C-alpha positions in Angstrom: 314.3 3.0 171.7 314.0 2.6 175.4 313.5 5.7 177.6 313.1 6.1 181.4 310.2 8.5 181.7 308.2 10.3 184.3 304.5 9.7 183.4 302.8 11.7 186.1 303.3 13.6 189.3 303.9 11.3 192.3 304.1 8.3 190.0 307.3 6.1 189.7 309.1 6.5 186.4 308.8 3.7 183.9 311.0 2.3 181.2 309.1 2.7 177.9 309.5 2.2 174.2 309.5 5.5 172.3 310.4 6.5 168.7 314.0 7.5 168.0 313.9 11.2 167.2 315.1 12.4 163.8 317.4 15.5 163.8 316.1 18.4 161.9 318.0 21.5 160.6 320.7 22.5 163.1 320.0 19.6 165.4 322.2 16.7 166.5 321.2 13.1 167.6 323.5 11.8 170.4 323.9 8.2 171.3 323.8 8.4 175.1 326.8 6.9 176.9 326.0 8.3 180.4 323.2 10.2 182.1 323.7 11.3 185.7 321.1 10.8 188.4 320.9 14.1 190.3 319.3 15.1 193.6 317.3 17.7 191.7 315.6 14.8 189.9 314.3 13.6 193.3 312.6 16.9 193.8 310.8 16.4 190.5 310.0 12.8 191.2 308.6 13.6 194.7 306.7 16.8 193.7 303.0 16.5 194.5 302.2 19.0 191.7 303.9 20.8 188.8 307.0 22.7 189.7 307.8 26.2 188.3 309.4 25.8 184.9 308.7 22.1 184.7 306.2 21.0 182.1 303.5 18.3 182.5 304.8 14.7 182.1 305.5 12.5 180.3 309.1 13.3 179.6 312.4 11.4 179.8 314.6 12.1 182.8 318.3 12.9 182.7 319.9 16.3 182.5 323.6 15.3 182.9 324.4 13.8 179.6 327.3 12.7 177.5 327.7 10.3 174.6 328.7 10.1 170.9 327.4 11.9 167.9 325.0 9.6 166.0 324.0 11.8 163.1 323.4 15.5 162.5 320.6 17.5 160.7 321.1 19.8 157.8 323.4 22.8 158.5 325.4 21.2 161.3 329.2 21.5 161.0 332.1 20.7 163.3 331.0 17.3 164.4 331.2 13.8 162.9 329.5 10.6 163.7 331.3 8.9 166.6 332.7 12.1 168.2 332.5 11.9 172.0 330.7 14.9 173.4 329.2 16.3 176.6 325.9 18.1 176.4 325.4 21.5 178.1 322.3 21.2 180.1 320.7 24.7 180.0 319.0 25.3 176.7 318.2 29.0 176.3 316.7 31.1 173.5 320.1 32.0 172.2 319.3 35.6 171.4 318.7 37.4 174.8 321.6 39.4 176.3 322.5 36.6 178.8 322.5 33.9 176.1 324.7 36.0 173.9 327.2 36.1 176.7 327.1 32.2 176.9 325.1 32.4 180.2 322.1 30.4 178.9 321.6 29.2 182.5 320.2 32.7 183.0 318.2 32.9 179.8 315.8 35.8 180.1 313.2 34.1 178.0 313.2 30.4 178.8 314.9 30.3 182.2 317.6 28.0 181.0 315.4 24.8 181.0 317.1 21.9 179.3 316.7 18.2 178.9 315.2 16.0 181.5 313.9 18.9 183.6 310.7 19.4 181.7 310.6 22.5 179.6 309.4 20.5 176.7 312.7 18.6 176.3 313.3 14.9 176.8 316.5 14.0 178.8 319.3 11.5 178.3 318.0 8.4 180.2 317.3 6.9 176.9 319.3 5.3 174.1 319.4 8.6 172.1 319.1 12.3 173.0 318.0 14.9 170.5 320.0 18.1 171.0 318.4 21.2 169.4 321.7 23.0 168.5 325.3 22.0 168.0 326.4 24.9 170.3 325.3 22.8 173.3 327.9 20.1 172.4 331.5 20.2 173.8 334.1 17.7 172.5 335.3 15.3 175.2 338.5 14.3 173.5 339.9 11.2 175.3 337.3 11.4 178.2 334.9 8.6 178.5 331.3 9.8 178.2 330.2 7.3 180.9 332.5 8.9 183.3 332.2 12.5 182.2 328.4 12.9 182.1 328.1 14.4 185.7 330.6 17.1 184.8 327.8 18.8 182.9 326.0 19.6 186.1 327.8 18.4 189.2 331.1 19.7 187.8 329.7 22.8 186.2 327.5 23.9 189.1 330.4 23.4 191.6 332.8 25.2 189.3 330.6 28.3 188.8 329.8 28.4 192.6 333.6 28.5 193.4 334.7 30.7 190.5 332.5 33.7 191.5 334.3 33.8 194.9 337.9 33.2 193.8 338.9 36.8 194.7 338.3 35.9 198.4 340.5 32.8 198.4 344.1 33.9 198.7 346.7 32.7 201.1 345.4 32.3 204.6 341.8 32.1 203.5 339.3 29.3 204.3 336.5 27.7 202.3 333.9 25.5 204.0 332.0 22.9 202.0 328.9 21.7 203.9 327.8 18.3 202.4 330.4 15.9 201.0 328.3 13.9 198.5 328.9 13.9 194.8 328.5 17.7 194.4 330.6 18.5 197.5 333.4 16.1 196.4 333.6 17.9 193.1 333.6 21.3 194.8 336.5 20.3 197.0 338.5 19.3 194.0 337.7 22.5 192.2 338.7 24.5 195.2 342.1 22.7 195.2 342.5 23.2 191.5 341.6 26.9 191.5 342.7 28.2 194.9 345.5 25.9 196.2 346.5 28.4 198.9 343.1 28.2 200.7 342.3 25.9 203.6 339.4 23.6 202.6 337.1 22.2 205.3 334.5 19.6 204.5 331.5 18.9 206.8 329.1 16.0 206.6 327.1 13.6 208.8 328.5 10.6 207.0 332.0 9.5 208.0 332.5 7.5 204.8 331.9 10.6 202.7 334.3 12.6 204.8 337.0 10.0 204.2 336.4 10.5 200.5 336.5 14.3 200.9 339.9 14.0 202.6 341.2 11.9 199.6 339.8 14.6 197.3 341.8 17.3 198.9 340.0 18.6 202.0 342.4 19.8 204.7 339.9 19.0 207.4 336.9 16.7 207.3 334.5 17.3 210.2 331.5 15.3 211.4 328.6 17.7 211.7 327.8 18.5 215.3 328.2 20.9 218.1 332.0 21.0 217.9 332.0 21.7 214.2 331.4 25.4 214.4 333.9 25.7 217.3 336.6 24.0 215.2 335.9 26.2 212.1 336.2 29.3 214.3 339.5 28.0 215.6 340.8 27.4 212.1 339.9 30.9 211.1 341.1 32.8 214.1 337.5 33.3 215.3 336.7 35.3 212.1 334.8 32.7 210.1 335.4 31.4 206.6 335.7 33.7 203.5 333.5 31.3 201.6 330.9 28.9 202.8 329.2 26.6 200.3 326.1 24.8 201.5 325.6 21.9 199.1 322.5 20.6 201.1 320.2 23.6 201.8 318.3 22.3 204.8 317.6 24.2 208.0 320.6 22.8 210.0 323.1 23.3 207.3 321.9 26.9 206.6 322.1 27.7 210.3 325.6 26.4 210.4 326.6 28.3 207.2 325.5 31.6 208.8 327.4 30.8 211.9 330.7 30.0 210.3 330.7 32.7 207.5 332.6 35.9 208.1 332.1 39.6 207.7 332.5 40.5 204.0 332.5 36.9 203.0 330.3 34.8 200.7 327.6 32.4 201.7 326.6 30.3 198.7 323.5 28.1 198.7 323.9 25.3 196.1 321.8 22.5 197.6 318.1 22.2 196.9 316.9 21.3 200.4 314.3 24.0 200.2 315.0 25.6 203.6 315.1 29.4 204.2 318.1 31.3 205.6 317.1 33.5 208.5 318.4 37.0 207.9 318.5 39.9 210.4 320.9 42.7 211.3 323.5 40.4 212.9 323.2 37.2 210.9 324.7 36.4 208.5 327.6 38.6 209.4 327.7 42.1 208.2 328.1 42.5 204.4 328.3 38.8 203.9 326.9 38.2 200.5 324.4 35.4 200.0 323.8 33.9 196.6 322.1 30.9 195.0 323.8 30.2 191.7 322.2 28.0 189.0 324.4 25.8 186.9 327.1 27.7 185.0 327.8 29.1 181.5 328.7 27.3 178.3 332.2 28.8 178.5 332.6 27.6 182.1 331.7 24.0 181.0 334.6 24.1 178.5 336.8 25.1 181.4 335.5 22.2 183.5 336.3 19.8 180.7 339.8 21.2 180.4 340.4 20.5 184.2 339.1 17.0 183.7 341.4 16.4 180.8 344.3 17.6 182.9 343.2 15.1 185.6 342.8 17.8 188.1 339.2 16.8 188.8 337.4 13.5 188.6 333.9 12.4 189.5 333.4 9.1 191.4 330.7 7.3 189.5 328.7 4.1 189.9 327.2 2.8 186.7 323.7 1.4 186.3 322.2 0.0 183.1 318.9 1.6 182.0 317.0 -1.3 183.5 318.3 -0.4 187.0 317.5 3.4 186.8 314.9 3.1 189.5 317.3 1.3 191.8 319.9 4.1 191.3 317.3 6.7 192.4 316.4 4.6 195.5 320.1 4.4 196.5 320.5 8.1 195.8 317.5 8.9 198.0 318.9 6.7 200.8 322.3 8.4 200.7 324.1 5.3 199.5 325.8 6.7 196.4 329.3 7.9 197.3 329.8 10.0 194.2 327.3 10.1 191.3 325.0 7.4 189.9 325.3 7.3 186.1 322.8 5.5 183.9 324.5 3.9 180.9 321.8 3.3 178.2 324.4 2.1 175.6 325.7 -0.8 177.8 
């Protein structure tokens, strides 16, 4: 089969022929319909040396995966060939306290490393993906795997980041989403679905992405600049927002996040820009909690799929065949993907 693999650090990935894996006991082979291209992949592709938790190449990229069950190993029940499924992306040990609570994203043994991020597991930018346990598969029902694949990360990460702060988002509250790319667009929709009474403000440097954010449900879409902080303060009666989600994580966005958050609010860093948030007695505001969530739980992914089935959230996707995977990453790096690039190996 063909697989889009990283062969070495600071080397461009290549399309290679590799053997089709055979599922062993408890394992499932999935025919890949869609594999999302994520900004976290760019951090791996551009890393000058091994990253923490990422094993040495070669390995197949792609950690946002959905497709159809091809065949199962001995002992697997509940799935039949042809069933459309989405693959949960954090593969934990299954036995630690966090894994037993379905929070394999916080596995205490394996740090929740799954396919396409190293950790010894090949990802879904290939014609087939070997999944080590059936518990990582969630039925998609009528959802198309080519459309649904990004829900396993972009949808799940956004959902978890919002859900932990829902108690702050009652009538009269404000949530600010900094960065209106694929992840930010999904976050806006989830805010609308879970906290309809809150005012949702989107901030970005790209006017086109802000237009999309408005269509997705943002009450205000603001071009990032000197007036942005002033406007958010006006919206919030000079108090700041109950929830600020930084989907970028670079120095300017973190500075803005600290300035527009409020006392007793939440400042959530989702983006992997790598910047540090300056903290002193006055900033962020007093008792403003700062968190950096990582993916979400298995249970939360089932909730995300339910929202998608109910047509309350949808991911804008642009499809690329496996032969154009490198092009998809170039466009992603240049900020030219409006939603999510999805590699479609089965097309």
